[in-house]
C-alpha positions as CSV (number, residue, x, y, z in Angstrom):
1,X,0.0,0.0,0.0
2,X,1.4,3.4,-1.1
3,X,0.7,6.2,1.4
4,X,2.6,8.9,-0.3
5,X,3.4,9.5,-4.0
6,X,5.1,12.3,-5.9
7,X,3.0,14.0,-8.5
8,X,3.9,13.2,-12.1
9,X,6.1,15.6,-14.0
10,X,3.2,16.8,-16.1
11,X,1.0,17.5,-13.1
12,X,3.8,19.5,-11.5
13,X,4.3,21.4,-14.7
14,X,0.5,22.2,-14.9
15,X,0.5,23.3,-11.2
16,X,3.5,25.7,-11.8
17,X,1.9,27.1,-14.9
18,X,-1.3,27.7,-13.1
19,X,0.5,29.5,-10.2
20,X,2.4,31.7,-12.7
21,X,-0.8,32.7,-14.5
22,X,-2.4,33.5,-11.2
23,X,0.5,35.7,-10.1
24,X,0.6,37.3,-13.5
25,X,-3.0,38.4,-13.1
26,X,-2.1,40.2,-9.9
27,X,0.7,42.3,-11.4
28,X,-1.5,44.8,-13.3
29,X,-3.4,45.5,-10.1
30,X,-0.2,46.1,-8.2
31,X,1.0,48.4,-10.9
32,X,-2.2,50.5,-10.9
33,X,-2.0,50.7,-7.1
34,X,1.5,52.2,-7.4
35,X,0.3,54.6,-10.0
36,X,-2.5,55.8,-7.7
37,X,0.0,56.4,-4.9
38,X,2.2,58.3,-7.2
39,X,-0.6,60.5,-8.3
40,X,-1.4,61.3,-4.6
41,X,2.2,62.5,-4.0
42,X,2.5,65.8,-2.3
43,X,2.5,68.8,-4.7
44,X,3.8,72.2,-3.6
45,X,1.3,75.0,-3.9
46,X,2.2,78.0,-6.0
47,X,4.2,80.8,-4.2
48,X,2.6,84.1,-3.4
49,X,4.8,86.5,-1.6
50,X,3.2,88.6,1.2
51,X,3.5,92.3,1.8
52,X,6.5,93.6,3.6
53,X,6.0,93.2,7.4
54,X,4.8,96.1,9.4
55,X,6.3,96.7,12.9
56,X,2.8,96.6,14.5
57,X,2.2,93.0,13.1
58,X,5.4,91.5,14.5
59,X,5.0,88.9,17.3
60,X,8.2,88.1,19.2
61,X,8.5,84.4,20.0
62,X,12.1,83.5,20.6
63,X,15.3,85.2,21.8
64,X,18.8,83.7,21.3
65,X,22.0,85.0,22.8
66,X,22.5,87.3,19.8
67,X,19.1,87.8,18.1
68,X,15.4,88.4,18.7
69,X,13.0,86.5,16.4
70,X,9.5,87.7,15.5
71,X,6.9,86.5,13.0
72,X,4.6,88.8,11.0
73,X,1.2,87.6,12.2
74,X,-0.5,89.0,9.1
75,X,1.7,86.8,6.9
76,X,0.8,83.4,8.4
77,X,-1.1,81.2,6.0
78,X,-1.9,77.6,5.4
79,X,-1.2,76.8,1.8
80,X,-3.2,74.4,-0.3
81,X,-0.3,71.9,0.1
82,X,-0.7,72.1,4.0
83,X,2.5,73.9,4.5
84,X,2.4,76.9,6.9
85,X,3.9,79.9,5.3
86,X,5.1,83.0,7.3
87,X,7.5,86.0,7.4
88,X,10.3,85.7,9.9
89,X,12.1,88.8,11.2
90,X,15.5,88.2,12.9
91,X,16.9,91.3,14.7
92,X,20.5,91.4,15.9
93,X,21.6,93.1,19.1
94,X,22.7,96.0,17.0
95,X,19.3,96.4,15.3
96,X,20.1,94.8,11.9
97,X,17.1,93.0,10.6
98,X,17.0,90.0,8.4
99,X,13.6,89.2,6.8
100,X,12.7,86.0,5.2
101,X,9.6,84.3,3.8
102,X,9.5,80.6,4.8
103,X,7.4,77.5,5.1
104,X,7.2,74.6,7.5
105,X,5.6,71.2,6.9
106,X,4.2,69.6,10.0
107,X,3.9,66.2,8.3
108,X,7.6,65.8,7.8
109,X,9.5,68.2,10.1
110,X,11.0,70.2,7.2
111,X,11.3,73.8,6.2
112,X,11.9,75.9,3.1
113,X,13.2,79.4,2.6
114,X,11.4,81.1,-0.3
115,X,12.7,84.7,-0.3
116,X,14.7,87.4,1.6
117,X,13.2,90.8,2.3
118,X,15.1,93.8,0.8
119,X,15.3,97.2,2.4
120,X,13.1,98.7,-0.4
121,X,10.2,96.3,0.6
122,X,10.7,93.9,-2.3
123,X,11.6,90.2,-2.1
124,X,14.7,88.5,-3.4
125,X,14.1,84.8,-4.3
126,X,16.2,82.2,-2.4
127,X,18.7,80.5,-4.7
128,X,18.1,77.3,-2.8
129,X,14.8,75.6,-3.8
130,X,15.0,72.6,-1.4
131,X,13.1,71.6,1.7
132,X,15.5,71.0,4.6
133,X,15.1,69.1,7.8
134,X,14.6,71.4,10.8
135,X,17.4,71.3,13.2
136,X,17.2,71.7,17.0
137,X,20.3,73.8,17.2
138,X,22.0,76.6,15.4
139,X,20.4,78.8,12.8
140,X,17.2,76.6,12.5
141,X,16.3,76.7,16.2
142,X,13.6,79.4,15.6
143,X,11.9,77.1,13.1
144,X,12.1,74.2,15.6
145,X,10.4,76.6,18.2
146,X,7.7,77.5,15.6
147,X,7.2,73.8,14.8
148,X,7.0,72.5,18.4
149,X,5.3,75.5,20.2
150,X,3.1,77.2,17.7
151,X,2.4,75.5,14.4
152,X,2.3,71.8,14.8
153,X,0.9,69.1,17.1
154,X,2.6,65.9,16.3
155,X,2.6,65.6,12.5
156,X,-0.4,67.8,11.9
157,X,-1.1,71.5,11.8
158,X,-2.3,72.7,15.2
159,X,-5.3,74.5,13.8
160,X,-6.4,77.3,11.5
161,X,-4.6,80.6,11.4
162,X,-6.7,82.3,14.2
163,X,-5.8,79.4,16.6
164,X,-2.1,79.6,15.6
165,X,-2.2,83.4,16.4
166,X,-3.8,82.6,19.8
167,X,-1.0,80.3,20.6
168,X,1.5,83.1,20.1
169,X,-0.6,85.4,22.3
170,X,-0.8,82.7,25.0
171,X,3.0,82.3,25.0
172,X,3.4,86.1,25.2
173,X,1.2,86.2,28.3
174,X,3.1,83.4,30.0
175,X,6.4,85.4,29.8
């Protein structure tokens, strides 16, 4: 009595052919899933530079050993791509101001510098067109503070612009 037998070569061949056909039928579905994911990739919203910041609109939020950082409250916007765009004003101890228009993405802890403010009120586009990881030290520390204390909760935007502005006001009152 034979309890176990190996399938014949032709049966094994048919089984393999059937498996390959079944796997082949799955491939187009996987390719279309990948195409759907690609079409859902993040797209940067068009850039629209704001007006030059007015002193009355500046909200101080961070002081380093050598600079005071403020944000122009009227420039804060949430773009269609879910980046938060804003004008940053860094003032040195001697009163020299550096103005920049920037963005932060809460979903990926990155920032982008779009333009620098000129003394005549116009903007000079940044030569660098890349998103950079936010650092917790050095020159990016103000962006880290904006990310953690004002703009983002986890990987999402902390709320609409009025709520973001209230967060700045609440921080000012705590000082």
